N, C-alpha and C positions, 0 to 999 in steps of 0.2 A: 691384499690388494689395496693399495691406496684410493683407488677410485673405482670402486667396483661396478659403477654404471646401472643403467636403466634398462630393465627388462620386462617385454609386453608378452603377456601370457595369453594365447587364444585358444579357450577350450569350452566347448558348450556343457561340459560337466562341471558343475559348481564344486564338488568334492577336490577334483584335479586343479582347479583355479587356485580353491584354498591350502591344498597340498602343497603347490608350486611356491604360491605366495609365501608360506612360512618357511619354507626351506630357503628360497631364494632372499627373504626379506631378513630371514636370521643370520644370513652371512653377511648383510650389508646393503645388498642390492635393492634400489628403489625398483617397486614392483607395479604395474597396470595391468589388471586382468579384465578380458571381457568374452563374451560366449558365443561372436558369431565372426567370420570374416569380415563381412561389412564394417563392424565395429572396429576390429582390428586395423584394417585399412585407414579408418579416420582417426584413429588413436594415434599411430604410426605417422599419420601427416600432421597431426596436431602438435604431438611431442616426440621427437626422434629417438626410437630406443638403440641402444649399443647392440641388443639381442632378442631374438623372438622366440619363443617356444608356442609351436603352430600343431596343431590337431589335423590329421588328416581328414578325418570324419568331422564335417561341420555343417549344420543347416543353413539354406542359402545357398552362397557360393561355397563350394569345397574348399579343403586345405590346399590340393594342388593349384587352384585357379587364383588363392588367396597368395599363396608362395609368389605365383608367376606375376601377379601385381605388384607386391612388395618389391620384389628383386627389378620389376620395371622401372619402378620408381626411386629405387636406391639400390644399385648393383652392389653396393659394398656391405649390404645388410647380412648380418649373420643369421640362420635361421635353423632351430633345431624343431624337427619334425617329430610330433606325438603320435604313435600307434599302437593300437593293439591289436590288429588285425589288417596289418598291412601286406599287401599281396607284391610279389618280385616285382611284376609290372609297375604298380604305383610306386615302388620304393625306386624303380631305376629311372622313372618319371619324375620323381622329386629330386634326384641327384643331378639329372640333366638339366633342372630347372634353376639348380644352384644352391639344395639343400645342402647346409653343412655338416649334420649329422642327425640321427635317429634317437629318440628317446622311447623304448618300448615299456608298455604297461604291463602289469605292474613295477614302479621304479622305485629305486631307495632314494635315500638323501643323498650319498655318496656319488651315486651316477648323475645325478643333477648337477652337483657342484663341479664334479670334473668337466663334464660338457660343457658348463658356464666358463669355466676356466680356461680350457681350451679355445673356446671362441673369443674369448675377451682378448686372449693372448695373440691369436692369430690377427685379430682386427689389430692389435699393439703392432704387430710385425709390418703389417701394412701399411700404417701411418708412418711407421720409421723409413721403409722404403722410399714413400711417397716425399718424405723431407730430403732422402738422399739424392732422389731424383730432380727436385727442385732446389737443390741448394741452400745454405743457409741466406735468411732473410729475403727470400725471393731471388735470389740468383739465376740469372739466365744464363746456360752453357754455351759456348760457341767462341768461334774466332771471327767469322766470315764478316766481311764489311758491310752486308745486309744487316747482321744483327749489330754491328759496331752503330750503324746509323738508327737502330731501333733502342737501343740504349740512350743514345745521346736525345732523341725524342722523351724518352721516359723520364730523364733528368731533367730536362727543360720544363716539363708538365708537371712533375711531381710535388713541386712546393706549393703549388697554386688550388685554390678549391675547384678548377675548372671541372665541369663535367666532360668526361672522355668516353667516346664511343669506338671500342676495339675491334676492329673488324680481321678476318682472315678466315681461311679453310678449317673445317674440323681437323683436330689434332694439331693445331699449329704451336699451341701453348698461350692461348688468350689469358687463362685465369692465372698464370706465370705473370705476365705482363700487368695485370690488375694488383695483382701480389705486390710486385715490384713498386707500382704508383702509391700504393698503401703505407708500404714499408719505408719510404721515401719521403713521405709527407709530414705535414706539423700534426696528423692525425694518427702518427704510427702507433702511439701508446692506446690509442682506442681500439675499439673490435673491428676486425675484418670479416664481414659476414656474408656469403656466397649462397645464391639462390640459383638454381640451373631450371630455368622457365620450362624448358623440354620435358623435364622430368617429372613434373607435378601436375598431376588431373586438373583440368579446366575447372572443375567445380570446387576445388580445394585452393587454388592458387590465390584467392584474394586473405582466406583464413591464414594461409603461411606467411603472406606479405605483411598482413596489417594485424594478424590477431583476432580474438574472436571473444565474446563475452560468454559467461557461462549460459547453456542451454539454448545458445544459437543454433546448434544442429544435433543430430544425434550422435554422442560421443563426448560434446562439448561438457566435460563435468567440472570444468573450473575455467576462471578467466585466464585467457594466454594471451603473453606478448608475443608479436608478429617480429618478422625479419627486420621490418623497419624499426622498430623500437629497439632489438636487440643491436643494431647498428647506431644508434644515438651518440654523437660525440666521435664516430668512427667512419668507415666506409662500407656501403652495400655495393655488393658485385651483382650485378642482375645478368647472368651467363644465358646465353640465347634467348636473348628478350625478344627476337623475332617469332619465337612460338608463344607468346603471352596472346593471352583473350584480349579482344577489344574492351571488354567491361573492365577489366583489371587495369589496361593501359590508361583507362579515364581515372582511376583513382592513383594511378602513378604519378599522371600528369598534374593533378592537385597537389602532391605531395612536391613536388619539383617546383610548382608555382607559390605554393603557401607555406611548405613544411607543417602541414597538419594532416590527420587523416583521422577516420573513425574506426575502430575494430568491428568486426561482422557481428552483426546482431546488437550493437550496442550505440548509443547517440552521444556518448562521451568524444569529445576531440582532442587528439593527442598531437602535442608540437615535438618535432624532431629537428634535430642538427644532423644530417647525414650527407655525405659526399658520395655521389651514385655514379657507379662505373659502371657501362653495359657493355656486352660483348653480341657478336653475331657472326654466323657464317653466310647470313643470308643478304643478298642485296635489297634492302630496305627500302629504298627508292622505288622497287618493282613491287614489292608489298603494298607501299602507299596506294599505287597505281590501280592495285589489284584489290583495294579497299581491306586489306586483313590488316593493317598497321597504319596508326594515327599517323598524320603528317606533322601535327603542333608536337606531338611527342618527339618525333624524330628530330624537329628543329631544337628542341628542348636538351636533348640528348648527346648530337652531334655539335657540340661547342669545339671539341677538338678531336678529330678522327687519328685515330694510329693504326696502320697496317701492320700487322703481323706476317712475315715472309713465309711462303711454302719452304719445307725443308730442301726442295729441290733447288731452289734460289740460294742455299747457303752453303756454298763451296767450301768443303773441309769440316762442316759440323757434324755430318753424319758419324764420322770416325770418332769425334772427340765424345758426342753423345754415346755411341753406340758403346765405347769403350767404359764409360761411367755407369751406364747401364747394367752391363755385363758385371761390372764389381759389384753394384747393389744387389744384384740379384742372386748372384753367388753368395754373397754374405748371409742373406735371407733363405737361400734353402741350403746353405753349407755345402756347397759343391764346389769342384774345381772349374773354374771358368774356361768356356772353349777358346781355343787361339785360333783366330782369323789370318790367313794370310796376307801379305801386301795384294795379291790379286783379286782377293776376296773384297776387302776394303775398297781398292779400285773401282771394283763391280759396283758396290753398294753406293760409291759416290756418283754414278751415271745411272741409277736407279731413279723412276720418277716420284716415288713415295707417295701413292696417293692418299694414303692415310695418314702421312706427315708423322711428327715426333712420335704420337700415340702409336704407330704401326712400326715403327722403329724399337719402341719399348718394347710391344708385344713379342716383335721376332727375338729380342735378346732375351727375354724370359725364356720364351720357348726354347733356345738354343742353350741357355744354362740347364734347363731340365734334361732336354734331350739328347743334348749333344757336350756332356760335362765332360772337360780335360781333353778333347778331341781338336784336332788340328782341321781346319774348316776353309776349302777353298771355293772357289765360285759354283761348281756343280754341286757342293755339298749345304747350300744355303735354303734351298726348299723355296725360293720364288723365283719368277720370270724373270730373266735377266736378258731377253732378246732384245734387237732394236727397238721395237714397238712400244719398249717400256723406257725408252732411254729419256735422261733428263732433258735432252735439247726439244723433245717433241716434234721432231721432223716427220717420221713416219705418221705420227697421229694427224700432224696437220695436212699432210698430202689426202690421208684418208677419208678426212672430214672437210676438204677444201670446198667441195659444191653445197655444203648446208649453209643456214645463217648459225652465229655464234650460238644463240639459244639452242637450236635443233643439236647442234655439235656437243654441247653439253651435256645435253640429256642423253644423248648417244652414247657418249663416254660413260656417263654415271649407270644407265641402264645395263651397259657392258660389264662394268666394274660388279654391278650388284649381282647380276646373274652369275658371275664366275666365282664370286664368295659364296653364294646359295649353295652352287654345284659342287664347291671345294669343301664346304660342310655338309653336304647331305641334306641340303633345306633347314639346317638347323639356323633360325633368324638370328638368336641371341649370340651364337658362335659368328655369324656372318657380320654381326654389326661391331664386334669385337675386332674382327679383320679389317673392318673398314674405317674402324675408329669413330664410329658415330653413335648415339644413344639408340636402343633398340626400338623406341617408340618412333622415333625419327627415320629409322630404316623402314618401320611398317608405312609410314606415312608415304615416303619414295615409292615403295613397291607399288602402293595403289596408285599415286600420281603417275608412275611411268608406266603401269600396266604391266608389270614384271610378275610372271607366274610363280610361285612360292615351291611349287615341287611339281 
């Protein structure tokens, strides 16, 4: 393997840590080994691993809780569970939470290396599919007039160093817009660094953005450069910036004003040359009024706002994107692609797409896996195509006509969340995937809207 990658080992037994360290290190992997779940979470946040070997039995927070939090922070992370006495129930729960595979004690060198290779190859396939989905150099797929307007705005703004605030519903492709702005800018040869502010715990966001000095906190065993430093001479994309803590907002504001910051636990001032592009699905003006977002930071970020259209506003694009995703997933899973009839594509054109492009992508993946090679008509699609879900919103408008706009939004959101939870038997992770949002954000909305989880 040309790039063996970084492996994190989390086990309270020193002998296991040493054994895995020797096996994986001998195969060329860079290995970090810690003895508790808490240290594992800190180490993963400080230096993202490509693969984690995680013990089920740990002091403090146990392996399942550590697995849940690791996947919550990074849903693409491959995690192999280590166990000597796993019950069926715990194994099933670990699988449900997203464990990639299991390593039973005692283990041999070949078993460890096969698991590591399989996990790395799976991650590589996922990255390749992501590349296919995005197109080369940040290409944004579609031929609708609303998308043509978006491309025109990107072309006008990309060549400048102006800060851009990308607005749009969850799942519309805001990261693709940020990537297109970078790849068409004078900084295109520099790094493009993405930070999902909603996926990083509040107590770790500052270290993630600005780096940390050795000894700044438990698990900080060396000086670490943060995302701002990594993005020097390039572009830093702050996704879901509306979820950033006020304390971190203050430090981001200083970088925007002065181009300088101090790593956590250090008095050293570091200067950087970074173009910041931010994105959010929130109404930041409402967040400012609520006291959860700094008005001065909003002014700094919102030099040029770009609105990304919802998929229901992109006439003709669901089919273009759908066929592209079907092709990508058919290659990934080595399956015959399903064939959608003209009636099925017409039905999807009128669907409201509450989860936008992310929902479309998930549906196409599901159909490739479960309906490989089949002809699919409207009744075979497995989604509600009744008039209430039509793109024109007529029935919905009448149903909520006596509410304020804010109350109607919340009522619709509450109904969608309830439906997703019911369809997935209360599984929040699967419901979040279906809705096209982060699991942590869904938990926040469940609490805010008073939705019962079971």
